[in-house]
N, C-alpha and C positions, 0 to 999 in steps of 0.2 A: 504494500500500500504506500502511495506517495505521501510526502509530508503534507501536501495540500489536502489530499483526501482524508488524512488522519486528523486534520484540523490543527496541525502544528505550525508554528511560525517558521519562516525560513531561517536558516542558521546565520549567525553574524557574518560568516565568510561569504555566503550567498548574497546577503544584503549588501555587503561591501562591494562585491564584484558588480552587482547591478548598478549601484550608485556611481561607482568609478566609471563604468561604461557611459552612463548618462552625462557625467561631468566632462569626460573626454569628447563625447559627441557634441556637446555644447561648444567646447573650445574649437573643435574642427569646423563647426558651422560658422564660427566668427573668425574670419581671416586675420583681422587686426590683432586678435589675441595671440596668434601664432607669429605673425610677421613683425609686429612692433617690438616685442621683447628681444628679438634678434637683430633687426635692422637698425634701430635707433642706437643701441649701445655700440654697434660696429661703426656707425657713422661718427659717433663721438670719439671712438678709439682712433679713427683715422685723423680727426682734427687734433686730438691730444698728441699723437705721434709727431705730427707736423709742427705743433706749437712747442713741444718739449725737446725737439731735436738738439737745440743748442745747449740745453741744460745738462746734457750728459758730459759736457766738458768741465763742469764745475768740480773742483777738488772735493773728493769724498763721495761723489755720486756713485751709487752702487753698481752701475752697469753701463756699458757703452751701447747696448741695444735698447733703445727707448721703449720698444714694444714690450719687452720683458717687464719694464717698470709700469707701463700704463695699463697692461691687461688686467690687473687686479680690480681696477675700477669698473671695467667692462662687466665682470661677473656680478658685481653688486648692482649695477644699473639694470642688467638683465633680470635679476631677481625682483627688483622693484617694479619694473615695467610689467612683469607677469603677475605679481601679487595684487596690484591695484585693481585690474579688471576682475580677477577672481573674487576679491572681497566685495567689489561693487555688485557682482551677481548675487552674492550672499545677502547683501543689504536689500537688493530688489526683492529677493525671495521672502525676506522678512516683511518688507513693506506691503507685499501683495498677499501675505498670509499663507504662502506656500509651505513654509516650514511648520507652522502651527497645524496645518492639515495633515502633515506627515505624522503627527502624534497619534492619529487614528490608525496608522499602519504600524506593523511590527518592526519599527526601525528605532534603534537607540541613538542617543546624541553622539556617543563615541564613534559609532559606525558612520554616521553622517559626516562628522568632522574628518574622520580618516579618509573618507571618499573624496571630499573636497581637496584635502591636502594631497592625496595620492595623485589626483589629476595635475596639480601644480608640480609635484615632484617628477612626474613622467615627462611633462613638457620641459622641465629643468634639465633632464638628461639630454634631450635633443639640443637644447640651447647650449649646454656645456660643450657638446661635441662640435657644434658649429663654431663657437668662439675659439676652441682649441685649434681647429683646422685652419681658421683664418689667421690666428696668431702665428702658427708654424709657417704658413705660407708667407707671412710678412717678415719672417726671419727670427721669430722667437725660438728659444730653446728651453726645454724643460730640464733643468739642471739635475733633477732627481730621477730622470729616466722613466721607464714604464711604471715603476712603483709610484712615482710622483703623479703620473696620470690618474692612477687609482685614488691616490690621496686627494687629487683635484676634484674628482667626481664626488667623493665623500664630503668634502668641504662645500661643494655646490649644493648638495642635497640638504646639508645642515643650514646653509644660508637661506635657501628657498623656504625651508620649514620655519625658520626664525621670522623672516620678513612677512611671509604669508600668515603666520599665526598672529602677529601683531595687527596686520590689516584685517584679519577675520575678527579679532577682538574688538577693534574699532567699529566694524560693521555691526556686530552684535549689540554693542553698547548704544550706538547712534541710530541704528535702523535707517540709515540714510546713505544713498549712493553718493550724494554730493559731499558729505563729510568724509567718506572714504577717499574720494578723489582729491580732497584737500590735503591728504597725507603726502602726496607727491612733493609739493614744495617743502614740506617739513623734512622729509627724508633727504631732499636735495641739499638743504642747509647743512645737515649732518655730514653729507658727502664732501661738501666744499670746505667744511671746518675740520677736516681730517688730514691724514698724510697721503691722501689719494694722489695728489699732484706734486708733492714734494716730500722727500724723506724728512722725518721729524728733526733729525740732527742738523739739517740744513735750513730749517725755518728760522729766519732772522728775528722776526717780531716775537718778543717774549710772550705776550698774551696769546698769540696764535699758537705757539708751540705748546703752551700749557693747555689750551683747549684741545689741541690735537692729541695730546697725551692722555687727556681725560675722556676723549671721544671713543667709544667702543668700535665705531666704524673704522678707525685707524688700524686696529688689530685684525679686523676682518679682511681689510685690503692687504695688509702686510702678510697674512697667512697665505693668501693666493700668490702674492708676489714672491714670497720666499721659495716657492717650488720652482720658479723660473730662474731665480738669481742666486740664491744662497745654498741650494741643496737642502739637506735635511736639517732645517732649523727647528729643533724640537720645541723651543720656547715659543716661537712665532706660531707654529702649527697648533700647539696646545692652547695658546691664548685665543686664537681665532676660532678653533673648534669648540673650546669651552664656552666662549661668549655666545656663539650661535646656539649651542645646545641649551644653555641656561635661558636664553630668550625664548627659544622654542618651548621649553618645559613650562616656564612661567605663563607665557601667553596662551599656550595650549590648554593648560588647566583652567585659565579664565574663560577660554572659548567653550570648553566642555560644560562648565557651570552655566554660561550664558545660553547655550543651546538647550540644556535640560530645562532651564527656566522658561525659555520661549516655547518649547514643545509642551510643557506642563500646563500652560495657560488653556490649551485646547484639550490636552489629554486628560 
C-alpha cells in the first residue's frame, strides 16, 4: 500500500525533493535570476582588473596578477546578486499568503527552509564554476591546486548559505519585497568598507583600516583570495569559513523560528 493510500504524510526527504524541484523550476523560468548573479559580478571583475592594474606595483602588494586579488570580491557579489531575488520571492510568498496555506499541507518549516536554501546552493555551484573558469582564462592561478578548488567550492556554499539566510530572515521579518531589495545597498556598503579592493596592511587612512579590520566581509574576501595567492593559509580559511558558518547558523535559526510562526498562524 502506498503512503498516500495509507493516509500517511510524505517523508521529509520526499517533501524536500518536491520543494527543491519547485524552487529550481522557478529560478529556471526567471532568466534574470540565472544571468544577473553571473554576468554582473564578471563585468565588475573586468572593471576592477583594469582599474587595479597599477596597484600591483605598490610595495607589499601580495601578487602581480591583479585577477588573483580581485576575484574574491566576485564570489561575494555573486552570492549577493543571487540571494536578493530568492529572498524577494520568499517575501512575495508571505505577502500573498502562500506560505500560510502550506501549513495545511504536511510540510515542516525546516523542510521549506532547506528547499529554498538548496535551490540557492545549487545555483551557487554553477556560478562558482563559471567564475573559476573565467578567472583561469584571465590568467588567475589557484595556488592551492585541485584541493584548493574543492576548498573554493566549500567556501562558496558557506557564503551562499550565510548571505541567503540573512536575506531570508529579513524577508520573514519584513514580509516585504521592497525591504529585501533595500538590502543590496546595505551589503554594498559593507563590501566597499572592507579589504575587497585593497589589502588591509596597505590602507593608509587609519579609520578605514580599523573599519576594514572590524568588517567580517574582509575575512570572507580574504579567504577566497588566499586560495589564489597564498596557498594554504589556515588562518584566513578558518576565519572566512567560521564567519560564514556562524552567520548561516544564527540567521538560519531565526529563519526557522520565523517560518514556524508564519505557518502556525494558519495551521
